[in-house]
PADRENTOR-789002 format. One record per residue (C-alpha): x, y, z; residue in three letters. Coordinates in steps of 0.25 Angstrom, whole numbers, padded with zeros to 4 digits, always signed. Each point is the difference from the previous one (the first is absolute). Layout:
// PADRENTOR-789002
XYZALA...
END
This chain:
// PADRENTOR-789002
+0131+0200+0408TRP+0008+0002-0013ARG-0002+0015+0002GLY+0005+0000+0014ALA+0012-0008-0004ARG+0003+0009-0012LEU-0001+0012+0010ASP+0010-0007+0010VAL+0010-0003-0012MET-0001+0014-0004ARG+0003+0005+0014ARG+0012-0010+0001PHE+0005+0005-0014ALA-0001+0014+0005ALA+0008-0003+0013VAL+0011-0007-0008VAL+0001+0012-0009ALA+0002+0009+0011VAL+0010-0009+0007LEU+0007-0001-0013ALA+0001+0016-0001LEU+0005+0001+0014VAL+0010-0011-0002CYS+0005+0007-0013ALA+0001+0014+0007ALA+0007-0006+0012GLY+0010-0007-0010SER+0002+0013-0008ALA+0003+0007+0013ALA+0010-0010+0004ARG+0006+0000-0014VAL+0002+0015+0001ALA+0007-0002+0013GLY-0010+0010+0007SER-0014+0003+0005SER-0009+0011+0000ALA+0004+0003+0014VAL+0015+0000-0003ALA+0000+0008-0013VAL-0006+0014-0002SER-0009+0003-0011ALA+0012+0007-0008ASN+0010-0011+0002MET+0002-0012-0009VAL+0009-0012+0003VAL+0007-0007-0011VAL+0000-0015+0004SER+0004-0007-0013SER+0013+0000-0009THR-0008-0003-0012ALA+0000+0011-0010ASP-0014-0002-0005VAL-0014+0007+0001VAL-0011-0009+0003ASN-0007+0008+0011GLY-0009+0012+0000ASP+0009+0012-0002VAL-0012+0011-0002SER+0004+0005+0014SER+0008-0004+0013LEU-0013-0004+0007SER-0004-0008-0012ALA+0013-0007-0001LEU+0001-0003+0015LYS-0015-0006-0001ALA+0003-0008-0012ARG+0015-0003-0002PRO+0005-0010-0010GLY+0001-0015+0004ARG+0015+0002+0003ASP-0001+0012+0009GLY+0003+0015-0004ILE+0011+0002-0009SER+0008+0013-0001LEU-0006+0002-0014ARG-0014-0001+0005GLU+0003+0009+0012ALA+0006+0012-0009LEU-0011-0002-0010SER-0011+0001+0012ALA+0007+0012+0006ALA+0000+0008-0013ASN-0015-0002+0000ARG-0003+0004+0014THR-0005+0014+0002GLY+0002+0010+0011GLY+0012+0007+0005SER+0003-0009+0012ALA+0014-0006-0001THR-0001-0014-0005VAL+0010-0011+0005TYR+0005-0012-0008VAL+0008-0009+0009MET+0004-0015+0000PHE-0003-0012+0009SER+0011-0003+0009ALA-0001-0014-0006ALA+0007+0006-0012LEU+0012+0005+0007ASN+0012-0003-0009GLY-0009-0005-0011ARG+0001+0004-0015THR-0011+0005-0009ILE+0004-0003-0015GLU-0005+0011-0008VAL-0005-0004-0013ARG-0003+0013-0006SER+0000+0015+0004GLU-0008+0001+0013LEU-0012+0010+0000PRO+0006+0014+0002ALA-0004+0007+0013ILE-0010+0010-0005HIS-0007+0003+0014ARG+0005+0011+0008ASP+0003-0003+0015HIS+0005-0014-0001LEU+0010-0007+0008VAL+0007-0013-0005LEU+0008-0007+0011GLU+0007-0013+0001GLY-0006-0002+0015VAL-0011-0008+0006ALA-0012+0008+0006SER+0004-0005+0014ASN+0014+0006-0002GLY+0007-0013-0003ALA+0010+0001-0011PRO-0005-0005-0014ALA+0012+0003-0009ARG-0005-0004-0013VAL+0008+0000-0013ALA-0005+0005-0014LEU+0008-0008-0010ASP-0002+0003-0015GLY+0009-0011-0007ARG-0012-0008-0003ARG-0008+0011-0007ALA-0004-0003-0014ARG+0009+0006-0011MET-0004+0015-0003GLY-0010+0000+0011ARG+0008+0007+0011LEU+0005+0015-0001GLY-0001+0002+0015ASP-0002-0010+0011LEU-0008+0011+0008LEU-0005+0014-0005LEU-0004+0011+0009VAL-0009+0011-0007GLN-0007+0006+0012ALA+0003+0009+0012SER+0002-0003+0015GLU+0005-0014-0003VAL+0010-0008+0009THR+0007-0013-0005VAL+0008-0006+0012ARG+0006-0013+0004TRP+0000-0007-0013LEU+0011-0007-0008ARG+0000+0002-0015PHE+0009-0010-0009THR+0001-0007-0013GLY-0001+0013-0009VAL+0006-0006-0012ASP+0001+0010-0011GLU-0001-0011-0011MET-0015-0002+0004LEU-0003+0013-0007ASN+0010+0001-0012PRO-0006+0014-0005LYS+0002+0008+0013SER+0006+0000+0013ASN-0006-0007+0012ILE-0002+0005+0014THR-0003-0005+0013ALA-0008+0011+0005LEU-0004+0013-0007SER-0007+0013+0004VAL-0004+0006-0013GLU-0010+0011-0002GLU-0007+0003-0013GLY+0001-0014-0006HIS-0011-0010-0001ALA+0002-0015-0002ASN-0006-0006-0013THR-0014-0004+0003GLY-0001+0006+0014SER-0014+0005+0004PRO+0007+0011+0008TRP+0004+0013-0006PRO+0015+0004+0002ALA+0002+0011+0011SER+0008+0012-0004LYS+0003+0003+0015LEU+0006-0010+0010ILE+0004+0004+0014ALA+0005-0006+0013ASN+0005-0014-0003VAL+0008-0008+0009GLN+0009-0012-0004ILE+0007-0004+0013VAL+0006-0012+0006ASP-0001-0009-0012ASP+0011-0009-0007VAL+0002+0001-0015PHE+0009-0012-0002ASP+0003-0003-0015ASN+0012-0009+0001ARG+0001-0011-0010GLY-0003+0009-0012PHE+0010+0007-0008THR+0000+0008-0013LEU+0001-0010-0012PRO+0014+0002-0007ALA-0007-0002-0013ALA-0009+0013+0003ASN+0008+0009+0008PRO-0008+0012-0003SER-0013-0005+0006GLY-0010-0003+0004PRO+0003+0002+0015ALA-0005-0002+0014ALA-0003+0011+0010ASP-0004+0000+0014GLY-0008+0012+0003VAL-0005+0010-0010TRP-0006+0013+0003VAL-0005+0010-0011GLY-0004-0001-0014THR+0006-0008-0012ASP-0002+0010-0012GLY-0013-0007-0005THR-0011+0007+0008GLY-0006+0014+0000PRO+0006+0013+0003ALA+0000+0008+0013ASN-0001-0011+0010THR+0005+0001+0015HIS+0005-0009+0011ILE+0005+0004+0014SER+0003-0005+0014GLY+0005-0014-0004ILE+0008-0006+0011THR+0010-0012-0003ILE+0006-0004+0013ALA+0006-0012+0007ARG+0000-0009-0012ASN+0010-0010-0005THR+0003+0000-0015PHE+0009-0011-0006ARG+0005-0003-0014ASN-0008+0009-0009TYR+0006+0001-0014ASN-0006+0014-0002ASN-0005+0009+0011ASP-0002-0005+0014ALA-0007+0014+0003ILE-0004+0009-0012PHE-0007+0013+0001VAL-0003+0006-0013THR-0010+0008-0008GLU+0000-0003-0015GLY-0013+0007-0004ASP-0001+0014-0004SER-0002+0010+0011GLY-0001-0010+0011SER+0006+0001+0014THR+0005-0009+0011ALA+0001+0008+0013LYS+0005-0003+0014GLY+0004-0015-0002VAL+0008-0005+0013VAL+0010-0012-0002ILE+0004-0003+0014LEU+0008-0011+0007ASP+0000-0010-0011ASN+0010-0011-0002THR+0004-0002-0015LEU+0009-0011-0004VAL+0005-0004-0013GLY-0009+0008-0009ASN+0004+0007-0013GLU-0006+0013+0004LEU-0004+0000+0014PRO-0006+0014+0000ILE-0003+0008-0012GLU-0008+0013-0002LEU-0003+0003-0015GLY-0008+0009-0008VAL-0004-0003-0015GLY-0012+0008-0002GLY+0000+0015-0006SER-0002+0010+0012ARG-0001-0012+0010SER+0006+0002+0014ARG+0005-0009+0012VAL+0000+0009+0012VAL+0004-0001+0014GLY+0005-0014+0001THR+0007-0004+0013ARG+0010-0012-0001ILE+0004-0002+0014ILE+0007-0011+0008GLY+0000-0011-0010ASN+0011-0011-0001THR+0004-0003-0014ILE+0010-0011-0003THR+0005-0006-0013GLY-0003-0014-0005SER+0007-0011+0007ASN+0000-0010-0012THR+0004+0011-0010GLY-0012-0005-0009SER-0006+0014+0000ILE+0009+0013-0001SER-0004+0009+0011SER-0002+0015+0000GLY-0005+0009+0012GLY-0009+0012-0001ILE-0002+0006-0014ASP-0007+0013-0003LEU-0002+0001-0016ASP-0009+0005-0010MET-0004-0002-0015ASN-0010+0011-0002ALA-0003+0014-0005ARG+0000+0010+0011ASN-0001-0010+0011GLY+0004+0002+0014THR+0005-0007+0012ILE+0000+0009+0012ASP+0002+0001+0015GLN+0006-0014+0002THR+0006-0004+0013LEU+0010-0011+0001ILE+0004-0002+0014GLU+0006-0010+0010GLY+0001-0012-0011ASN+0011-0010+0001ALA+0005-0004-0014ILE+0010-0011-0003SER+0005-0011-0009GLY-0005+0006-0013LEU+0004-0002-0014GLN-0006+0013-0005TYR+0000+0014+0006THR-0006+0002+0014ALA-0007+0013-0003ILE-0003+0005-0014ILE-0006+0014-0004LEU-0002+0000-0015ASN-0010+0010-0005ALA-0002-0005-0014ALA+0004-0014-0005ILE-0002-0001-0015PHE-0007-0013-0004ASP+0000-0003-0015PRO-0013-0007+0001LYS-0007+0012+0006GLY-0002+0015-0001ASP+0013+0009+0001LYS+0000+0006+0014PRO+0001+0015+0001ALA-0002+0010+0011GLY+0000-0010+0011ASP+0004+0004+0014VAL+0005-0006+0013ILE+0000+0010+0011SER+0001+0002+0015ASN+0006-0014+0003THR+0006-0002+0014GLN+0009-0012+0003ILE+0003+0000+0015VAL+0006-0010+0010ASN+0002-0011-0010ASN+0011-0011+0001VAL+0004-0005-0014ILE+0010-0012+0000ARG+0006-0006-0012ALA+0002-0014-0003ASP+0015+0000-0005LEU-0003-0012-0009SER-0010+0008-0008ASN+0001+0013-0006THR-0010+0009+0007ASP+0000+0015+0001ALA-0005+0009+0012GLY-0009+0011-0005ILE-0001+0004-0015TYR-0007+0013-0005ILE-0002+0002-0015GLN-0010+0010-0007ALA-0002-0008-0012GLY+0006-0009-0011ASN-0007+0006-0012SER+0000+0014-0006THR-0014+0007+0000SER-0007+0013+0000SER-0003+0004+0011PRO+0011-0007+0007PRO-0001-0008+0013SER+0006+0003+0013ARG+0003-0005+0014VAL-0001+0011+0010SER+0001+0002+0015ALA+0007-0013+0005VAL+0004+0000+0015THR+0009-0011+0005ILE+0002+0001+0015GLU+0007-0009+0010ASN+0001-0012-0009ASP+0011-0011+0001THR+0005-0006-0013LEU+0010-0010+0001VAL+0009-0007-0011ASP-0009+0003-0012ASP+0007-0005-0013GLN+0000+0006-0014PRO-0012-0003-0009TRP+0001+0002-0015SER-0010-0010-0005GLN-0010+0011-0004LEU+0007+0013+0001PHE+0014+0005-0003ASP+0009+0004+0011ALA-0010-0003+0011VAL+0006+0003+0014PRO+0002-0009+0012ASN-0008+0006+0011GLY-0007+0012-0005LEU-0001+0006-0014GLY-0008+0011-0006ALA+0000-0001-0016VAL-0009+0010-0007PRO+0000-0007-0013ASN+0002-0014-0005GLY+0010-0003-0012PRO-0002+0009-0012ALA-0012+0007+0007VAL-0001+0015+0003ARG-0009+0010+0007GLY-0005-0007+0012ASN+0004+0006+0014GLN+0003-0004+0014ILE-0002+0012+0010THR+0001+0002+0014ASP+0007-0012+0006VAL+0003+0000+0015ILE+0010-0010+0006LEU+0003+0002+0015ARG+0003-0008+0012ASN+0002-0013-0008SER+0011-0010-0001ILE+0004-0005-0013LEU+0011-0010+0002TYR+0008-0010-0008ASN+0010-0008+0008SER+0009+0000-0013SER+0001+0015+0003GLY-0005+0004-0014THR-0010+0012-0001SER-0014-0005+0000PRO-0006+0014-0005LEU-0001+0005-0014VAL-0007+0012-0005ILE+0000-0001-0015ALA-0004+0011-0010GLY-0006+0013+0004ALA-0009+0000+0012VAL-0007+0014+0001PRO-0002+0006+0014ASN+0010-0011+0005HIS+0008+0010+0009ARG+0013-0005+0006PRO-0006+0002+0014ASP-0011-0010-0002VAL+0010-0011+0002LEU+0003+0001+0015THR+0003-0007+0012ASN+0002-0013-0006SER+0011-0011+0001LEU+0004-0004-0015ILE+0011-0010-0002SER+0010+0004-0010GLY+0006+0013-0005PRO-0007+0013-0005GLY-0010+0003+0010TRP+0007+0001+0014ALA+0003+0013+0006GLY-0011+0008-0006GLN-0014+0003+0006ASN+0004-0008+0012ARG+0001-0013-0008ASN+0010-0010+0005ILE+0007-0013-0005SER+0005-0012+0006GLY-0005-0013+0007ASP-0014+0002+0007PRO+0004-0010+0011LYS-0012-0009+0000PHE-0003-0010+0011VAL+0001-0012-0010ASP+0001+0004-0015ASP+0002-0014-0005ALA-0012-0005+0008GLY-0009+0012-0004GLY-0001+0008+0013ASP+0001+0014-0004TYR-0001+0006+0014HIS+0012+0009+0003LEU+0011-0003+0010THR+0005+0010+0010ALA+0012+0003-0010ALA-0008+0004-0012SER+0003+0013-0006PRO-0015+0001-0004ALA-0004+0003+0015ILE-0005+0014+0001ASN+0004+0003-0014ALA-0014+0002-0005GLY-0008+0013-0001THR-0014+0002+0007PRO-0005+0006-0013ILE-0010-0010-0006GLY+0005-0011+0009ALA-0012-0009+0004PRO-0003+0000+0015PRO+0002-0015+0001TYR+0009-0010-0005ASP-0003-0013-0007LEU-0001-0007+0014ASP-0010+0011+0004GLY+0010+0006+0009ALA+0000+0015+0002PRO+0011+0008-0007ARG+0008+0010+0009ASP+0002+0015-0003ALA+0012-0004-0008GLN-0004-0012-0008PRO+0009-0011-0005ASP+0002-0003-0015ILE-0007-0012-0005GLY-0013-0008+0003ALA+0004-0003+0015PHE+0003+0010+0012GLU+0011-0005+0008PHE-0003-0003+0015GLY-0015+0004-0002ALA-0010-0010+0007VAL-0009-0006-0010PRO-0015+0003+0003ARG-0008-0013-0001PRO-0011-0001-0010LEU-0014-0004+0005LEU-0009-0006-0010SER-0015-0003+0002VAL-0008-0008-0010ILE-0015+0001+0002ALA-0007-0012-0005GLU-0014+0004-0005GLN-0006-0014+0001LEU-0014+0004-0004GLY+0000+0011+0010GLY+0008+0013+0002SER+0007+0008+0010GLY+0012+0009+0004THR+0012-0002+0008VAL+0006+0012+0007THR+0013+0002+0009SER+0005+0007+0012ARG+0009+0007-0002PRO-0006+0005-0013ALA+0005-0005-0013GLY-0009-0012-0004ILE-0014+0003-0005ASN-0003-0012-0009CYS-0008+0000-0010GLY+0008+0012-0005THR+0014+0000+0007THR+0003-0015+0003CYS+0015+0002+0003SER+0009+0009+0008ALA+0014+0001+0006ARG+0001+0002+0015PHE+0012+0002+0009ASP+0007-0013+0005PRO-0006-0007+0012ASN-0013+0008-0001THR-0012-0007+0005THR-0011+0003-0011VAL-0014-0004+0004THR-0010-0004-0011LEU-0015+0002+0001THR-0009-0007-0010ALA-0014+0006-0002THR-0010-0007-0009PRO-0010+0008-0008ASP-0015-0001+0001LYS-0004-0014-0004GLY+0013-0006+0002SER+0008-0006+0012ARG+0015-0002+0003PHE+0004-0014-0001LEU+0013+0001+0007GLY+0015+0003-0002TRP+0011-0009-0006SER+0015+0000-0001ASN+0004+0010+0011GLY-0012-0002+0009CYS-0012-0009+0003THR-0014+0002+0005GLY-0009+0013-0003THR+0005+0009+0011ALA+0010+0012-0003ARG+0013-0005-0006CYS+0013+0005+0007PRO+0013-0002-0009ILE+0014+0004+0005THR+0008+0003-0013LEU+0014-0005+0000ASN-0001-0004-0015SER-0009+0001-0012ALA-0013-0006+0004THR-0013-0004-0007SER-0014-0002+0007VAL-0013-0004-0006THR-0014+0004+0004ALA-0012-0008-0005ARG-0014+0006-0002PHE-0012-0009-0003THR-0015+0003-0002PRO
END
């Protein structure tokens, strides 16, 4: 009897244990906001705002089977993703219950080391989960980057970065998001990659309002938004390419909002695209820089960004800055096109081949070459002292000398840009080319072309100064432009006068029918479309806008890869997303979009312009964005 009773008790205990395991697994699945059916093997769903590690992070499958008691944290998800093998894309997403919630990051998050990873602030069912990563509660000295990417084929989307307080790390700058090759964090079990390719930082918000540079320490440290490249402390000959920074918002960074730089010897950043971002109140909204010997930043495209100064005046704002402090460094083949820049306190576009830094090596032999500045509008804030475009070869005498060569400025509109002399002597209003800074000699500016552009000051003063010797600067390279003030009109088809804008005071720089700029441009070098995407005619106008041309609306497609994948194509042709996700079409054109899921994925449906899963017809009357969602 006692033996039988003991056997029953053992069986009962076993049943209780099994039930406990089942209940625990069910609770874990509910905490994770997912189930084995809803979440693919390569997806993990963050369900907790706690910045802790108390689950099994040896792999994604282990973490989902044994999460911490409070669910899955972002720190756990990134750690487990880094330890998960294979080449399939890993998706780190968020529970819809976290929509609008904040993760208070207490120290640097695990750097992303696994290739083929997507980190998106969206739930696995397609619901929004816009999550904020806030660094202001981090421990002193424990935060250099909120998030660090050191892998290829990575996407970071729909997140909000905030609280990047430079005083948390008094020894160096602090950054919201860095993509940095060749650098390994202290104590990291992963070696640093010397090659990073194809990283997308899209549809994010970088909001650092509430933090300003302390008056007691004006030289640093400072806060950056997105950093791409090396910092001068890593190995030589590293390479980064195919980085896209698009459709993000940046606010109130007291250093660089977007910084593309190579600080290590022989390193290269190639093919970075900075597209359709909104930048408000940042000290240096966009900067390209080279600090390492023989390092290069090549083929950068800065297109369609909106840059405005600080509304509060707490941060002095610049625009787009290309500069170097290196030896034989290069910034080459930069395209600056279709940007709207206004309300700055510093110059809107600066090209300075060599900036002497008393704390660093003396620059020598640095070159900025083949820069195109096309279809931009630069409007001054008359209460400040900004200039339009400033070109300087260097502010230190060196051997070999530094130079800026082959700058093409076409169909730009610069209005009411004021003198600026805080840093340089005799800096011009709208455009200036000054080979050498004060008491400096030997540096050169060569082959500057200005055509089809408006440089207009309502005061009537000339906004154009070419100071010093500019080799190969033939008189005929200043052509077909409207330049207010004396000295330029009447030669090379340049004209002077009022361009007759639609609303000068209100910032509408389209031309009225009475404008002398109409049909006064040259077709040589003129871009085929204006800033509105409207086609230019055979005799183009001067400035960024073509009079009377009908704008071609832009259709943009966002392919949300929610653990699945697929492509979106259009008829008529133009959209093929993955690769080409935006295109302009003639007004009133009906464009039919078709979504095709890849093997192992399904098309979840459209949002914004269409609903359902059938083909999506869009009649374009204005700029339109459509989202397609793919799941496992």
